[in-house]
N, C-alpha and C positions, 0 to 999 in steps of 0.2 A: 504494500500500500504506500504509494509515493504521491506526494503533492508536487505539481509542476507550476512554477511561477515564471512567466515570460513577459518581456517587454520588448517592443520593436516595431518595425513597419508592418502595416496590415498584411501584406503578402507573406511575410515571415511568420506572423502570428497564425495565419490560416494553415500554413504548412506544418507548424509545430502542433497545432490542435489536431490535425488529421493523423499525425503519427502517434499522439498521446491519448486520443479519445478513449481507447479501450484499455490502455495500460496504466493510466494514472487514476488514483483514487479521487484526486481533486485537481482541477486545472484553473489557474488564475492568470488572467491576461490583462495587460495594459498596452494598448496600441497607441502609436503616435504617428502622425502624418504632418507634413509641412502645412502651415497655415495658408489659407487662400486669401490674398489681399486684393481688394477691389480698388482701383485707382480712385482717389477722392475727387480729382478734377482733371479728367481725361482731356478736356478741351484746352487746358493750359499746356503749352509746350515749353520745355526748358532745354537749354543747351548744355551738354556735358562735354567738357574738354578733358581729353586723356593726355596728361602731360608727357608720358613716356613716348607715345606715338605721335604726339602733337595733332591728334585727330579730334575734330569737333563733330558731334552728332546731336540731333534734335530728337528728344523723346517725350512721351506724355508725362505731364506732371502727376505726382501721386503714385506712379508705378514704381515698385521696388527696383532699385538700380540694377540688380543682377538680371531681372527679367527684361528690363529696358535694353541692357547691353546685349543680351542674347537675341532679342528681337532684331537687333542691328547686325547680327552675324558675328558678334564678338563673344568669345568663349572664355570668360574669366574662370579662374579656379573656384570651385565651390564644392560643398559637401552636403551638409544636412538640410540646407535651405530654410532653417528655422532660427538662425542666429546663435546656435549653440557651439558649433565646432571651430569657428573662426577661420576656416579654410578660405573663405571669400574676403577676408579682411584686407582693406587697403587704406591708404591715407587720402586725405583731401588737403589741397593747398589753397583752397578758396571756395567760398559759398557757404550755404546753410543747408543742413540736413535734418530730417525728422526720423526718429526711430519708431517703426510701426508697432513694436511690442509695448512700449510704454509712453509713446507720444512725446518723448523728450526731444528738444531741439538743440542742435549743436552749432554754434557759431565759431568755434575754435578752428582756425586754419591749420593747426597741426594735429588735429584729432584723427584717430583711425576709426574706421567704421566698417560694420559688416554689411556689405552691399545687398545681401539677401533680405534684410529687414530694414533697409534705409531708403528714404526717398529724398529727392532734391526739392528744396524749397527755393525755387528760382535757379538761375544758372549756377553751375558747379564745376570745379576742376578736381578731378581725381588724380592722385599721385600714386601710381601703381608701384613705384619703387620705394616708397617712404618707410617701409618696414625692414629695411636692410640695416642690420646692426653688426658691426665688425669689432673683433677684439684680437689683437696681435695678428692682423691680416686674415683672420678666419671669420666667416659669417656665423652669426648666432641666430638660430631660429627662435622667434618669439610669437606667441599668440597675440591677438589684438589687445587683450587685457594686459599682458606683460609689457607690450610696447607702450600702451597708455601710461602704465605705472612708471616705466623708465622715463618717458617724456616728462611726466609730472615732476619726478625727482630731479631731473636736469633743470627744469624751470624754477624749482624751489630748493636750492642748495641749503643744506643745514637742517632740513626737516627730519631726517633720520636721527641726528644728534638730539634734536628737541624731543622726539618721541622716546629715545633711549633714556634721556634724562628724566622724563615723566615716569618711566617704568621703574626707575631705581628708587 
């Protein structure tokens, strides 16, 4: 008598359920799928500038940036399409974005963003290379969160010393 607990994409869940239906005493599943975002203002068009390729494209406002780029035939790296894995993370060097998960707005020109869950609020420049961090000539791979933390610490020298002092 075994209980099976599974979490994953819908197709995976169905396959596991089919295998376990007669063998498991209990089957518990939690499926996840990428959220479906409906553009908020499809009539408004924005210009995306890709700094690396110096390419400018016009896309519908309110459309997730990953979807908008793919609709133009551009294939950025992506993974979960839910804002979790950070595979699609890139930087921006100009413009304003809105996070579709929490509606937060970012005006910081040095911010990294997950393009699968971000939309442009007006014209935007994406900096595809902004997450490159090197130490002793070797690139260090960082998630979007790690990059944001590093960028924050570089803009606020001494904050670690302050925090360490409070902890003592």
